[in-house]
N, C-alpha and C positions, 0 to 999 in steps of 0.2 A: 158630499164627504166621502164617496167611495172614489171619487175621481183623486181627492187630495191624500187619500190613504194610498192609492196606487203610486202617485208621485213620491209619497213618503218611501214606500218599499224600493221604487226605483233608486231613490237617492240613496237609501241604505244599501242596496245592493253594489251600486257604484263604490260607495265608500268603503265597502268591505273588500271589493276587488283591488281598489286602489290599495288599501291596507296589506292586502296579501302580497300584491306586486312589490310593495315596499319592503316587506318582510324577505321575499325571495331574493331580491337585490342585496339587501343588507346582509342576509345569510351568506350569500355567495362571497361577499367582501370578506365577512369574517371567517368563513372557511379557508379563503385564499390565505389570511393572516396566520390561521392556525397551521395550515399545511407549508407556509412559507419557509424555506431554507436560507440560510445566510450565503450570499453571493461570494464565491471563492474564485478570485481572479488568477488564472493560471499564468505562470511566468513567460515571458517571451524571451527565446533563446537564440543566439546566433549559430550555434551548432547544428550540424546536419542531423544528428540523431541523438535521443536522450531516454533515459528512463530514471524513474525514482521508485523505489521499492521500500517497503517496512521489512526490516531484517527478520523480525519474530514471525510473522504471519505469510510474508511474500506477496502481500497485496501491492498491487502497482498502482501508484497515486498519481502518475504523471507519464505520459509517454509521447514521444515525437518520433515518427519513423523507426518504431521499436524493433520491428523485424526486418528493417532493411540490412542486407548484407554489407559489411563496411570492413575496412582494413583496421585491425587493433593497434598495430605498433607494439610499444613494450608492455602494454597491460597483458599481453600474451603470457608474461611471466608468472602472472596470478595463476594460470593453469599449471605452468611448470613446478612452481613452488608447492602446490596442494599435492600434485601427483608425486613428487619427491618425498613429501612427508608421509605419504601413505605407502610407499614403495622402497624405503630405505630407511636406514638409521642416522640420527643426527651424528652419531659418533664415527660413520664410516669415513675412512679415509679415501680421499679422491685424488688420482693422479692426473694432473694436467697434461692433455695431449697436445701435439703440434697444431692441429685443426682447432682446438679451443684457444691455445696461446694467439693464433693468428686470426681470431674471428672479427669481423668487421664491426664497426660502430662503437658505441660507449663500452667502456672497459675498465677493469680493476687491475690490470696491469699484471695478469698471472704470467708466469714463466713456465716454457715447456719443462716438465718432468717435477715440477713444483706440487707438494702434497698438502692439501687443505682437507679440512672436515667439512661434512656435508653442511653442518650448522653455519660454519663460515662462509661457505659459498651461497648458501642461502640469503644470509644478510647482504653479501656483497651483491648479489643479484637484485633484491629487492629494494635496497636503500639506494644503492649507487647505479642501479640498471646495468650491471656488466653483463655484457652479451657472452664474454668469455666464460664467466661463471656459468651461465644458462647451458652453454654447450658443455662444459665440463660435467655438469650434473646429469645432461642426458645421456652423454657417452658412458658415464659410470653405470647408470641403471639398465641401459639397453644396448649399449656397444656404439650404436649411432643414431645421429639426430633424426634420421627418416624413422627409425623403428620406435624411438621415443614419442614422435609425432603420431604414429599410429596409437600408440598407447594413450597419448592425450585425447585424442578424437573419442576412443572408445569410453574413456574415462569421464569426460563431460556429459556424454549421452546417457550413461548409466547412473551416474551419481548426480548430476545437476538438471537433467532434462534438456540439455542445450542441443537441440536437433538442427539448428541453422547456422552451425559453426564448423570450420574446417581448418586445421592447424597443420602447417608444413615444417615448422621449425619451433624450437623451445624458446626463441627470444623476440620473435615479432619482426625480424627483418623482412623488407619488401618480398612479397612472393604473390603473384595474380590468383593463386589457389588457397591463399592463406587469407581467412576472412571471419567475421563473427557478427553479431548483432547486439544491440544495447540490451535487448531482453534477455539474451544468452549471457551476456557477460554480468548482468545483474544476479541471475541464478547462480552462476558459477562462484561470484564473490560472496554470495550468501551462504553457499555451501562451505566455502573455504574458511570464512569467519567463524564457522561452528568450531574449527580446530585451534585450541589454545595457543599452540605453539605458532601457528601461521598469524594468528591474531597479535601475538607479542612481537613477531618480527616487523610486521608491517605498520605498527604502532611506534616502532622506535625510530627517534629522530636522528641520533648520531650514534657511532660506534668506532673504537680505534682499529685500525687496519695495519697489520703486520706482515708484509709481503716480501719475497724476495727481491722484487724490481720496484716495488712502491710501498712506501710507510706514509700513512696519512690517517685522517679522521673520516670516516665515512658520513655522508650527510643526506638525509633522505631527500629525495628529488619532489617528493609530494608537497607542495606549498601549503596544502590544506591543513596539513598538521600543524603548521607553524602559525597559520593566520585565522583559521577557524575554530570557534569555541566548541568543545565535544568532540572534535574530529579523532577518529580511531583508526585511520589507515586510508586508502590502500596502495593505489599505484598509478603513476601517470605514464604517458608515452609520447613519442613523435616521431614519424618520418614523413618525408615529402609528399608520399602517396597517401599516408593516412591522416595527415593533419595532427592537430593536438588531440590527444586522447586522455581520459581520466576517469579512474573509478574511485570514488571516496565514501567512507562509512563516517557517521557520526551519530553521538548519543546525547540527547537531553531530555530530562524529565521522564526517564524510563523508557523513552522510545528511542529506537536506533534505526537509521535510515542507510540506505545504499544508493548513491547516485552514479549514473553511468552517462559521459558525454563523450561523443564521437565526432570526429572532423571539426573541430572547433577552428576558426580562421587564424587565430593567435594564442600565445600563452596567456594573455590578458583576458581574452575571451573565454577561453576553457575554465579559467578560475572564477570569472564572473558568472558564467553560465551555472557552474557547480554551486556556489553560494545562493543563487536565485532558487535553484532547485532544492536545496536543502531548507533554506528559510521558509519556501513555500510548504513544505512539508511539516515542519515544527510549528509553523504559525496557525496552520489550519486544521490539523488532523491530531488525533491521539488513539492510544490502545487503549481498550476497555475490555473488563472481564464479562463476557456473555454468561458463562455458566462456571461455578466452581466446581471443583472435583466433589462428587458425591450429592450434587443438586439433582432434584427430581423435575419432570415436566410432564403434565397431564395434557393430552391432545383430545378435543372432542371429535370423535368420529361417528359415523353411522352406526347407530345401534349401541352407542356406549361411549367409553373412553379408552385411550391408549396411554399407557404409562411408559416413561423413559427414564434412564439416569445417566449423568456424566461420569464416565470413569476418569477422566482426567479434565483439568481446566481448559475452558474454551475462550479464547479471546479473539478481538477483532478491531480493525482500524476503522474509525468513523469519524466525521467532521466534529470539529469543536463546536459546541453549542447549537448542534443541529440534531434533528430528530433521527432516529434510528429504528428499524423495526425488525423483530426477530421472528422467524418462522421456522418450524420444525416440520418436516414432510412426513409421510407415513413409513418412511425406511429409517426415521431418525437423523436424517440430514439436516444440519443446522445451517440456514441462510440468514446473512444480515442484509438488509436493504437501506441504502442512505442515498444522498446525493452523488455518490462516487459509483453508484450500481448495486448490483446484488452480488454478495460475495460469499462463496462457500467457506464457512468458519470450521467446521468439524462435524463430529457424529456422536449422537447420544445412543446407548444402549438400550433396547427394550426390555422392559422387566414385567413379570406377570402380574405382580401386585406391589403397592406401594409399602414398604415397611415402616412400621410405626416411627414417629419421629423425624421422618426425612422432610427436610426445608422444600418449600416449593421453590420453582425456577428463581434464582437471584439474577438479575441482570439489568444493565442499564437500558438496553433496548426496550425491555418489557415495560419497565416504569416509565420511559420516555413515551412510549406508544399509548399507554394508559393515560397519561397526562392530557395528550390532546384529544383522545377518544371522549374522555369525561368532559373536556370543553366544549366539544361539538354536540355531545348529549345534551349538556346544560343550556346551550344556545337554543337547541330544538325544543327542549321541553319549555323554555321560556317563550318561545313563540307560539307554541300550542296552547299555553295558557292565556296570552294576549287575545290569540283567535277565539277562545272560548269566552273571555270577557265581552270581546267585541260582538260575537254572536249574540251572547246574552242581553247586550245593550239594546241590540235591534230588536230582539223579541219583546224586550219590554216597552220599547216605543211603540211596537205593533199593537200590543195589548193595551197601552195607554190611548192609542188612536181609535181603536175599535170601542173603548169605553166612552170616549168623546162622542163617538158617532151615535151609540146607543142613547146616550144622555140628550143628544140634539133630537133624536126621533121621538123620545118620550115628552120633551118639552114642547116639540111640535104639535102633538095631540092635544 
């Protein structure tokens, strides 16, 4: 019977090991399903360079050669327009010079000596892409296109953080030293769209034009305004050197995006690529509130707790139907991690102690994180309970085996 008992113990141990291995593999599979993120397939673009950015937070959702220096063509006029809006009055009367009158490329047919308001020239430049209007604006503000270009370069560095761009003229006509990047243009456009007058101009589809040489109806060249639901701006461009370029903004379901496409092979390609970019953003991402203004957050630190308070609302872009996790470091910096990476979302202010009645941190990330954490803990607790039951069963069998052995010994006497 001792041998039989040992066989029983060996079989029991083997059974237990098999059971543990089964639990390990099963738990790994279940954990993978808990951690699994929805697969987000990025769009395939024909354009050489592109960026998709969330307007509110500045989060980049897609990039392709985002920091490659490229020729911008007429999307240069985005810079000219916002510089003009911040350095002149809309009611300024601008006198058209001979150089402006004779500017190359697309024109609104200004006449030398003709006088137009800054407002009219901005519409003529942004809707009909008038190079003559861009030159007239630059000369009015700084006397020459060259001095105005210097202002443009300083402006985009200081106001939009565009450090890989250099502009040599206000209209985007070819120049080997006139370049930008998709990321810079997205940041410039994001800054410009915060100006309500700029936003109004670039969202305008048509406008009557009364000029000395030309009377017509200006029609916005950005076809996205006509063909894409929710489009709010901004500007297209083309030269042989730059190819087709396009910057477009669009808003749906409380989320506004900026797309930049540079050097598309054709007009059809540039609009197809932009549509793919914006659809990708709206179909897979959303902006969520991480902290409301006044929310508090308590962080466990060595020796106690550290308390923080949100002085303003903090929001972040996260994948739709995907988990995201919120972390607050010792300095109060809020980081949101999801399938698109770890994104700095804002900063909380440290507080000495939590005032009575302050709500705990309200954010989708925390609740989302808690959901999967509880699921994981439940799975492991269930496994531990099963292990305990299995061990208990083995112990009972061993006890029963011993009793059978003792009973056999007694009967043998």
